DRENKE-194840 format. One record per residue (C-alpha): x, y, z; residue number from 1. Coordinates in steps of 0.1 Angstrom, whole numbers. Example, Ala and Ser with C-alpha at 12.3 -4.5 7.8 and 13.67 -1.06 7.14 Angstrom:
<gufis>
+-------+-------+-------+-----+
:     x :     y :     z : pos :
+-------+-------+-------+-----+
:   123 :   -45 :    78 :   1 :
:   137 :   -11 :    71 :   2 :
+-------+-------+-------+-----+
</gufis>
This chain:
<gufis>
+-------+-------+-------+-----+
:     x :     y :     z : pos :
+-------+-------+-------+-----+
:  1231 :  1393 :  1171 :   1 :
:  1266 :  1383 :  1182 :   2 :
:  1280 :  1348 :  1180 :   3 :
:  1279 :  1342 :  1218 :   4 :
:  1242 :  1350 :  1220 :   5 :
:  1234 :  1328 :  1190 :   6 :
:  1253 :  1299 :  1207 :   7 :
:  1234 :  1305 :  1239 :   8 :
:  1200 :  1304 :  1221 :   9 :
:  1209 :  1273 :  1201 :  10 :
:  1221 :  1256 :  1233 :  11 :
:  1188 :  1264 :  1252 :  12 :
:  1168 :  1252 :  1222 :  13 :
:  1188 :  1220 :  1219 :  14 :
:  1183 :  1213 :  1257 :  15 :
:  1146 :  1219 :  1254 :  16 :
:  1143 :  1197 :  1223 :  17 :
:  1163 :  1169 :  1240 :  18 :
:  1141 :  1172 :  1271 :  19 :
:  1109 :  1169 :  1250 :  20 :
:  1122 :  1139 :  1231 :  21 :
:  1132 :  1122 :  1263 :  22 :
:  1098 :  1128 :  1278 :  23 :
:  1081 :  1115 :  1247 :  24 :
:  1103 :  1083 :  1247 :  25 :
:  1097 :  1078 :  1285 :  26 :
:  1060 :  1083 :  1282 :  27 :
:  1057 :  1059 :  1252 :  28 :
:  1078 :  1033 :  1270 :  29 :
:  1057 :  1037 :  1302 :  30 :
:  1025 :  1033 :  1282 :  31 :
:  1039 :  1001 :  1265 :  32 :
:  1049 :   986 :  1298 :  33 :
:  1015 :   994 :  1312 :  34 :
:   998 :   977 :  1283 :  35 :
:  1021 :   947 :  1287 :  36 :
:  1012 :   944 :  1324 :  37 :
:   975 :   946 :  1316 :  38 :
:   978 :   921 :  1288 :  39 :
:   997 :   896 :  1311 :  40 :
:   971 :   902 :  1338 :  41 :
:   942 :   894 :  1315 :  42 :
:   959 :   863 :  1301 :  43 :
:   967 :   849 :  1335 :  44 :
:   932 :   856 :  1347 :  45 :
:   918 :   837 :  1317 :  46 :
:   942 :   808 :  1324 :  47 :
:   932 :   806 :  1361 :  48 :
:   896 :   807 :  1352 :  49 :
:   900 :   779 :  1327 :  50 :
:   919 :   758 :  1352 :  51 :
:   892 :   763 :  1378 :  52 :
:   865 :   753 :  1353 :  53 :
:   884 :   721 :  1344 :  54 :
:   888 :   712 :  1381 :  55 :
:   852 :   719 :  1391 :  56 :
:   836 :   702 :  1361 :  57 :
:   858 :   671 :  1367 :  58 :
:   849 :   669 :  1404 :  59 :
:   812 :   674 :  1398 :  60 :
:   812 :   648 :  1370 :  61 :
:   830 :   622 :  1391 :  62 :
:   807 :   627 :  1421 :  63 :
:   776 :   624 :  1399 :  64 :
:   789 :   591 :  1386 :  65 :
:   796 :   579 :  1421 :  66 :
:   760 :   588 :  1431 :  67 :
:   746 :   568 :  1404 :  68 :
:   766 :   537 :  1414 :  69 :
:   755 :   538 :  1450 :  70 :
:   734 :   507 :  1460 :  71 :
:   724 :   519 :  1495 :  72 :
:   716 :   552 :  1512 :  73 :
:   741 :   571 :  1532 :  74 :
:   726 :   557 :  1565 :  75 :
:   729 :   520 :  1553 :  76 :
:   765 :   526 :  1542 :  77 :
:   772 :   541 :  1576 :  78 :
:   758 :   511 :  1593 :  79 :
:   779 :   488 :  1571 :  80 :
:   810 :   508 :  1579 :  81 :
:   800 :   506 :  1616 :  82 :
:   797 :   468 :  1615 :  83 :
:   832 :   466 :  1600 :  84 :
:   848 :   484 :  1629 :  85 :
:   842 :   520 :  1620 :  86 :
:   813 :   527 :  1642 :  87 :
:   832 :   552 :  1663 :  88 :
:   828 :   588 :  1654 :  89 :
:   865 :   593 :  1658 :  90 :
:   873 :   564 :  1635 :  91 :
:   868 :   585 :  1603 :  92 :
:   890 :   614 :  1593 :  93 :
:   876 :   647 :  1605 :  94 :
:   899 :   674 :  1591 :  95 :
:   874 :   702 :  1596 :  96 :
:   868 :   698 :  1633 :  97 :
:   848 :   680 :  1660 :  98 :
:   817 :   698 :  1651 :  99 :
:   813 :   678 :  1618 : 100 :
:   786 :   652 :  1618 : 101 :
:   790 :   616 :  1610 : 102 :
:   773 :   621 :  1576 : 103 :
:   796 :   650 :  1568 : 104 :
:   826 :   628 :  1575 : 105 :
:   812 :   601 :  1553 : 106 :
:   807 :   627 :  1525 : 107 :
:   842 :   640 :  1529 : 108 :
:   856 :   605 :  1529 : 109 :
:   838 :   599 :  1496 : 110 :
:   853 :   631 :  1482 : 111 :
:   887 :   620 :  1492 : 112 :
:   881 :   587 :  1474 : 113 :
:   870 :   606 :  1443 : 114 :
:   902 :   626 :  1444 : 115 :
:   923 :   595 :  1448 : 116 :
:   906 :   578 :  1418 : 117 :
:   912 :   610 :  1397 : 118 :
:   949 :   611 :  1406 : 119 :
:   953 :   576 :  1393 : 120 :
:   942 :   587 :  1358 : 121 :
:   966 :   602 :  1333 : 122 :
:   964 :   640 :  1327 : 123 :
:   951 :   635 :  1291 : 124 :
:   922 :   613 :  1304 : 125 :
:   911 :   639 :  1328 : 126 :
:   905 :   667 :  1302 : 127 :
:   878 :   669 :  1276 : 128 :
:   892 :   685 :  1244 : 129 :
:   859 :   703 :  1234 : 130 :
:   855 :   717 :  1269 : 131 :
:   891 :   729 :  1270 : 132 :
:   890 :   746 :  1237 : 133 :
:   856 :   762 :  1244 : 134 :
:   867 :   775 :  1278 : 135 :
:   899 :   790 :  1266 : 136 :
:   881 :   807 :  1237 : 137 :
:   854 :   821 :  1259 : 138 :
:   878 :   834 :  1286 : 139 :
:   902 :   850 :  1260 : 140 :
:   874 :   867 :  1241 : 141 :
:   857 :   879 :  1272 : 142 :
:   888 :   899 :  1281 : 143 :
:   889 :   917 :  1247 : 144 :
:   919 :   898 :  1234 : 145 :
:   913 :   893 :  1197 : 146 :
:   943 :   874 :  1184 : 147 :
:   955 :   840 :  1172 : 148 :
:   969 :   818 :  1200 : 149 :
:   982 :   783 :  1207 : 150 :
:   975 :   763 :  1238 : 151 :
:   988 :   731 :  1253 : 152 :
:   986 :   707 :  1283 : 153 :
:  1019 :   697 :  1297 : 154 :
:  1022 :   665 :  1317 : 155 :
:  1049 :   662 :  1343 : 156 :
:  1048 :   624 :  1342 : 157 :
:  1055 :   622 :  1305 : 158 :
:  1077 :   653 :  1306 : 159 :
:  1060 :   664 :  1274 : 160 :
:  1029 :   680 :  1260 : 161 :
:   999 :   656 :  1259 : 162 :
:   975 :   681 :  1242 : 163 :
:   983 :   708 :  1217 : 164 :
:   957 :   729 :  1199 : 165 :
:   927 :   705 :  1200 : 166 :
:   948 :   674 :  1194 : 167 :
:   962 :   647 :  1217 : 168 :
:   999 :   642 :  1213 : 169 :
:  1007 :   606 :  1206 : 170 :
:  1035 :   592 :  1228 : 171 :
:  1061 :   573 :  1208 : 172 :
:  1088 :   549 :  1220 : 173 :
:  1116 :   573 :  1213 : 174 :
:  1133 :   596 :  1239 : 175 :
:  1111 :   624 :  1252 : 176 :
:  1121 :   660 :  1248 : 177 :
:  1114 :   686 :  1274 : 178 :
:  1090 :   706 :  1252 : 179 :
:  1073 :   677 :  1236 : 180 :
:  1074 :   692 :  1201 : 181 :
:  1060 :   726 :  1212 : 182 :
:  1089 :   749 :  1218 : 183 :
:  1069 :   781 :  1216 : 184 :
:  1044 :   768 :  1242 : 185 :
:  1072 :   755 :  1264 : 186 :
:  1090 :   789 :  1264 : 187 :
:  1058 :   809 :  1269 : 188 :
:  1055 :   828 :  1302 : 189 :
:  1018 :   822 :  1303 : 190 :
:  1014 :   790 :  1324 : 191 :
:   991 :   779 :  1352 : 192 :
:   991 :   746 :  1372 : 193 :
:   961 :   722 :  1367 : 194 :
:   942 :   703 :  1394 : 195 :
:   959 :   719 :  1423 : 196 :
:   936 :   701 :  1448 : 197 :
:   960 :   671 :  1445 : 198 :
:   991 :   668 :  1466 : 199 :
:  1011 :   677 :  1435 : 200 :
:   998 :   692 :  1403 : 201 :
:  1001 :   667 :  1374 : 202 :
:  1008 :   694 :  1348 : 203 :
:  1000 :   728 :  1336 : 204 :
:   981 :   747 :  1309 : 205 :
:  1001 :   771 :  1287 : 206 :
:   992 :   797 :  1261 : 207 :
:  1013 :   813 :  1234 : 208 :
:  1004 :   844 :  1214 : 209 :
:  1024 :   848 :  1181 : 210 :
:  1013 :   884 :  1178 : 211 :
:  1019 :   895 :  1213 : 212 :
:  1041 :   924 :  1204 : 213 :
:  1015 :   937 :  1179 : 214 :
:   987 :   933 :  1205 : 215 :
:  1007 :   952 :  1231 : 216 :
:  1016 :   980 :  1207 : 217 :
:   981 :   980 :  1190 : 218 :
:   965 :  1003 :  1215 : 219 :
:   994 :  1028 :  1214 : 220 :
:  1004 :  1025 :  1178 : 221 :
:   983 :  1056 :  1169 : 222 :
:   997 :  1076 :  1197 : 223 :
:  1032 :  1063 :  1188 : 224 :
:  1028 :  1073 :  1151 : 225 :
:  1015 :  1108 :  1161 : 226 :
:  1043 :  1112 :  1185 : 227 :
:  1069 :  1103 :  1159 : 228 :
:  1052 :  1127 :  1134 : 229 :
:  1051 :  1156 :  1158 : 230 :
:  1086 :  1150 :  1170 : 231 :
:  1097 :  1150 :  1134 : 232 :
:  1079 :  1183 :  1129 : 233 :
:  1096 :  1197 :  1160 : 234 :
:  1130 :  1185 :  1147 : 235 :
:  1123 :  1200 :  1113 : 236 :
:  1113 :  1233 :  1129 : 237 :
:  1144 :  1232 :  1151 : 238 :
:  1166 :  1226 :  1121 : 239 :
:  1148 :  1253 :  1101 : 240 :
:  1152 :  1278 :  1129 : 241 :
:  1189 :  1271 :  1132 : 242 :
:  1192 :  1276 :  1094 : 243 :
:  1173 :  1309 :  1097 : 244 :
:  1195 :  1321 :  1126 : 245 :
:  1227 :  1313 :  1107 : 246 :
:  1212 :  1328 :  1075 : 247 :
:  1203 :  1360 :  1094 : 248 :
:  1238 :  1361 :  1108 : 249 :
:  1253 :  1357 :  1073 : 250 :
:  1230 :  1384 :  1060 : 251 :
:  1240 :  1407 :  1088 : 252 :
:  1277 :  1401 :  1080 : 253 :
:  1270 :  1407 :  1043 : 254 :
:  1251 :  1439 :  1051 : 255 :
:  1280 :  1452 :  1071 : 256 :
:  1304 :  1442 :  1043 : 257 :
:  1282 :  1459 :  1017 : 258 :
:  1280 :  1491 :  1036 : 259 :
:  1318 :  1491 :  1041 : 260 :
:  1325 :  1483 :  1005 : 261 :
:  1300 :  1509 :   993 : 262 :
:  1317 :  1535 :  1015 : 263 :
:  1350 :  1527 :  1000 : 264 :
:  1337 :  1525 :   964 : 265 :
:  1320 :  1559 :   966 : 266 :
:  1345 :  1576 :   988 : 267 :
:  1373 :  1577 :   962 : 268 :
:  1352 :  1590 :   933 : 269 :
:  1335 :  1616 :   955 : 270 :
:  1369 :  1628 :   968 : 271 :
:  1382 :  1629 :   932 : 272 :
:  1352 :  1649 :   920 : 273 :
:  1355 :  1673 :   949 : 274 :
:  1392 :  1678 :   943 : 275 :
:  1387 :  1684 :   905 : 276 :
:  1358 :  1708 :   912 : 277 :
:  1380 :  1728 :   936 : 278 :
:  1408 :  1728 :   911 : 279 :
:  1386 :  1742 :   883 : 280 :
:  1377 :  1771 :   905 : 281 :
:  1413 :  1780 :   911 : 282 :
:  1424 :  1812 :   893 : 283 :
:  1456 :  1794 :   882 : 284 :
:  1435 :  1767 :   864 : 285 :
:  1408 :  1789 :   849 : 286 :
:  1434 :  1805 :   826 : 287 :
:  1443 :  1771 :   811 : 288 :
:  1415 :  1756 :   791 : 289 :
:  1433 :  1723 :   786 : 290 :
:  1436 :  1717 :   823 : 291 :
:  1399 :  1726 :   828 : 292 :
:  1391 :  1700 :   801 : 293 :
:  1412 :  1674 :   819 : 294 :
:  1394 :  1680 :   852 : 295 :
:  1361 :  1680 :   835 : 296 :
:  1369 :  1646 :   820 : 297 :
:  1380 :  1633 :   854 : 298 :
:  1347 :  1645 :   869 : 299 :
:  1327 :  1629 :   841 : 300 :
:  1347 :  1596 :   844 : 301 :
:  1342 :  1593 :   881 : 302 :
:  1305 :  1602 :   878 : 303 :
:  1301 :  1574 :   853 : 304 :
:  1319 :  1551 :   877 : 305 :
:  1295 :  1559 :   905 : 306 :
:  1265 :  1558 :   882 : 307 :
:  1276 :  1523 :   871 : 308 :
:  1278 :  1511 :   907 : 309 :
:  1243 :  1525 :   914 : 310 :
:  1229 :  1509 :   882 : 311 :
:  1243 :  1476 :   892 : 312 :
:  1226 :  1477 :   926 : 313 :
:  1193 :  1488 :   910 : 314 :
:  1196 :  1461 :   884 : 315 :
:  1200 :  1434 :   910 : 316 :
:  1170 :  1447 :   928 : 317 :
:  1149 :  1444 :   896 : 318 :
:  1163 :  1408 :   891 : 319 :
:  1153 :  1399 :   926 : 320 :
:  1118 :  1411 :   920 : 321 :
:  1116 :  1393 :   887 : 322 :
:  1109 :  1427 :   872 : 323 :
:  1132 :  1426 :   842 : 324 :
:  1128 :  1414 :   807 : 325 :
:  1154 :  1401 :   783 : 326 :
:  1158 :  1415 :   749 : 327 :
:  1160 :  1382 :   730 : 328 :
:  1177 :  1382 :   696 : 329 :
:  1202 :  1362 :   676 : 330 :
:  1238 :  1372 :   678 : 331 :
:  1273 :  1358 :   674 : 332 :
:  1287 :  1349 :   708 : 333 :
:  1323 :  1351 :   695 : 334 :
:  1318 :  1387 :   685 : 335 :
:  1304 :  1396 :   719 : 336 :
:  1334 :  1378 :   736 : 337 :
:  1359 :  1395 :   714 : 338 :
:  1345 :  1429 :   721 : 339 :
:  1346 :  1423 :   758 : 340 :
:  1382 :  1411 :   756 : 341 :
:  1392 :  1442 :   736 : 342 :
:  1376 :  1465 :   762 : 343 :
:  1392 :  1446 :   791 : 344 :
:  1426 :  1438 :   778 : 345 :
:  1440 :  1472 :   788 : 346 :
:  1434 :  1466 :   825 : 347 :
:  1451 :  1432 :   823 : 348 :
:  1481 :  1447 :   805 : 349 :
:  1485 :  1474 :   832 : 350 :
:  1493 :  1445 :   856 : 351 :
:  1516 :  1429 :   830 : 352 :
:  1492 :  1400 :   826 : 353 :
:  1478 :  1381 :   796 : 354 :
:  1443 :  1377 :   783 : 355 :
:  1440 :  1349 :   757 : 356 :
:  1410 :  1335 :   737 : 357 :
:  1404 :  1300 :   725 : 358 :
:  1371 :  1302 :   706 : 359 :
:  1365 :  1266 :   692 : 360 :
:  1327 :  1266 :   690 : 361 :
:  1317 :  1260 :   654 : 362 :
:  1281 :  1272 :   659 : 363 :
:  1285 :  1304 :   680 : 364 :
:  1252 :  1320 :   670 : 365 :
:  1226 :  1317 :   698 : 366 :
:  1195 :  1334 :   710 : 367 :
:  1197 :  1357 :   740 : 368 :
:  1202 :  1392 :   753 : 369 :
:  1236 :  1403 :   740 : 370 :
:  1239 :  1432 :   764 : 371 :
:  1234 :  1411 :   795 : 372 :
:  1256 :  1383 :   782 : 373 :
:  1284 :  1409 :   774 : 374 :
:  1280 :  1422 :   810 : 375 :
:  1284 :  1388 :   827 : 376 :
:  1314 :  1381 :   805 : 377 :
:  1329 :  1414 :   816 : 378 :
:  1321 :  1405 :   853 : 379 :
:  1339 :  1372 :   850 : 380 :
:  1369 :  1388 :   834 : 381 :
:  1369 :  1415 :   861 : 382 :
:  1368 :  1388 :   889 : 383 :
:  1396 :  1369 :   872 : 384 :
:  1417 :  1400 :   871 : 385 :
:  1409 :  1412 :   907 : 386 :
:  1416 :  1378 :   923 : 387 :
:  1448 :  1372 :   905 : 388 :
:  1476 :  1385 :   929 : 389 :
:  1501 :  1395 :   902 : 390 :
:  1505 :  1392 :   864 : 391 :
:  1471 :  1377 :   857 : 392 :
:  1469 :  1348 :   832 : 393 :
:  1433 :  1347 :   819 : 394 :
:  1419 :  1324 :   792 : 395 :
:  1384 :  1326 :   778 : 396 :
:  1373 :  1297 :   755 : 397 :
:  1342 :  1283 :   738 : 398 :
:  1332 :  1249 :   726 : 399 :
:  1301 :  1232 :   713 : 400 :
:  1282 :  1210 :   737 : 401 :
:  1249 :  1190 :   734 : 402 :
:  1229 :  1217 :   751 : 403 :
:  1244 :  1246 :   731 : 404 :
:  1276 :  1266 :   736 : 405 :
:  1298 :  1265 :   766 : 406 :
:  1319 :  1296 :   776 : 407 :
:  1348 :  1290 :   801 : 408 :
:  1367 :  1318 :   818 : 409 :
:  1398 :  1304 :   836 : 410 :
:  1425 :  1321 :   856 : 411 :
:  1455 :  1311 :   877 : 412 :
:  1447 :  1333 :   907 : 413 :
:  1442 :  1327 :   944 : 414 :
:  1413 :  1302 :   938 : 415 :
:  1383 :  1295 :   960 : 416 :
:  1379 :  1271 :   988 : 417 :
:  1352 :  1244 :   989 : 418 :
:  1334 :  1262 :  1017 : 419 :
:  1334 :  1295 :  1000 : 420 :
:  1321 :  1280 :   967 : 421 :
:  1288 :  1273 :   984 : 422 :
:  1281 :  1310 :   988 : 423 :
:  1299 :  1328 :   959 : 424 :
:  1266 :  1332 :   940 : 425 :
:  1248 :  1347 :   970 : 426 :
:  1240 :  1384 :   967 : 427 :
:  1264 :  1407 :   985 : 428 :
:  1287 :  1377 :   995 : 429 :
:  1324 :  1384 :   994 : 430 :
:  1353 :  1366 :  1008 : 431 :
:  1363 :  1381 :  1041 : 432 :
:  1396 :  1400 :  1040 : 433 :
:  1393 :  1418 :  1073 : 434 :
:  1397 :  1456 :  1070 : 435 :
:  1417 :  1453 :  1038 : 436 :
:  1398 :  1466 :  1008 : 437 :
:  1423 :  1459 :   980 : 438 :
:  1396 :  1439 :   961 : 439 :
:  1368 :  1464 :   952 : 440 :
:  1332 :  1455 :   946 : 441 :
:  1298 :  1450 :   962 : 442 :
:  1296 :  1413 :   960 : 443 :
:  1270 :  1415 :   932 : 444 :
:  1290 :  1403 :   902 : 445 :
:  1285 :  1365 :   905 : 446 :
:  1249 :  1367 :   917 : 447 :
:  1242 :  1388 :   886 : 448 :
:  1260 :  1363 :   865 : 449 :
:  1239 :  1334 :   879 : 450 :
:  1207 :  1354 :   875 : 451 :
:  1213 :  1361 :   838 : 452 :
:  1224 :  1326 :   830 : 453 :
:  1193 :  1312 :   847 : 454 :
:  1171 :  1336 :   829 : 455 :
:  1186 :  1322 :   796 : 456 :
:  1177 :  1287 :   807 : 457 :
:  1215 :  1280 :   810 : 458 :
:  1238 :  1264 :   834 : 459 :
:  1268 :  1276 :   854 : 460 :
:  1295 :  1256 :   871 : 461 :
:  1328 :  1265 :   889 : 462 :
:  1359 :  1245 :   894 : 463 :
:  1385 :  1260 :   917 : 464 :
:  1413 :  1251 :   941 : 465 :
:  1430 :  1275 :   965 : 466 :
:  1463 :  1287 :   951 : 467 :
:  1457 :  1272 :   916 : 468 :
:  1430 :  1294 :   902 : 469 :
:  1394 :  1291 :   892 : 470 :
:  1374 :  1281 :   861 : 471 :
:  1338 :  1294 :   855 : 472 :
:  1318 :  1276 :   828 : 473 :
:  1286 :  1290 :   814 : 474 :
:  1264 :  1269 :   791 : 475 :
:  1238 :  1286 :   769 : 476 :
:  1212 :  1269 :   747 : 477 :
:  1210 :  1280 :   712 : 478 :
:  1173 :  1287 :   715 : 479 :
:  1157 :  1304 :   745 : 480 :
:  1122 :  1290 :   749 : 481 :
:  1096 :  1311 :   766 : 482 :
+-------+-------+-------+-----+
</gufis>
């Protein structure tokens, strides 16, 4: 999968993900707005219903009191009014029309007198606290609103609240403030005018819900939480898919590098063996036993070299499958290091380099697999030599640490960048050098080192800077617990 196709796929996936998230946010916002509108509608319906109740009950009550105080019947009152100059039908107000009877006009006139007497009362006198509280509670609960609330009656004459939460507000002699000590009620959007049958409403009833936001979100909170969870899952899957795509891309590149490196690693010894075999068959060589022995040694050496490469690949396969066992035993770490240095010093000397030791550990005896540990030390020395451009300067040192013994292999070679350090322990990973194969190998050395150190319950760390060299530190416990 080429880079352009990968970018196209990632772009389409990103676009689809952004679209899904946008739709989720839009749908949730729309649902919340719908709930807000429904909540506001229910509250205003409840307020209007309460206002109507207060007005109707007040009117009926006042009319009943007037009926009790009547000393004469409607006909006698009409005669009295007629004797005082109101006998004409047209002398009484008739707002409804000419079809209204005299008795109807008298009743309407009485109603107007009732309204006039009510308008002369203060707003607080016109409202019964128990009736107000009961009406609000019934109307709110009947609409399914289960929440704490505050209510108040605002008087335009006093420019202040006269009733707040079942209590009359006492009017003092000080200056009045616009909200009458109830700022939350004053700023609440839920207000309806009271006693609107008057020429001008004397005040209004207001409600305030401290938990309005929670109430609005209450019905969608489950959906909101599920939406967030599922969106998070989608984001995780998207991130994981991107990681898998890039990982597959890296694996593809490493596979190609491995095949190229394997070709170059095997091509030289195969060519050498082929040339030596042809030379042995030559009549000129067959008569010289010493030359035959030399070519046989070359064939044997190159065969061991190829066998070593194959064994390394097979060994890593066993490590990956966890199908290998360490041969644990006590050994002197300094002796293993010194033997590896003695075997490797010749390769460094060929490049006019130096290989020094600084073995300061006072307790170098540890438990472990001496063969594997010798191999990883050889790998680190080999890397230090390969990645030093000229005249390698390599130092291997030991010291005692709290965990056990620490081995450090340091060089002054080309170093490793921060980005490359993230992948150097990956199997088959090698620094890209184009088509130049001056640094041989399969990219298995450091992955093998890490696998063996981990199998010994140890730690590995690398410090490197491009152009200044690298330092690999391996820490082994003195005892390997099963």
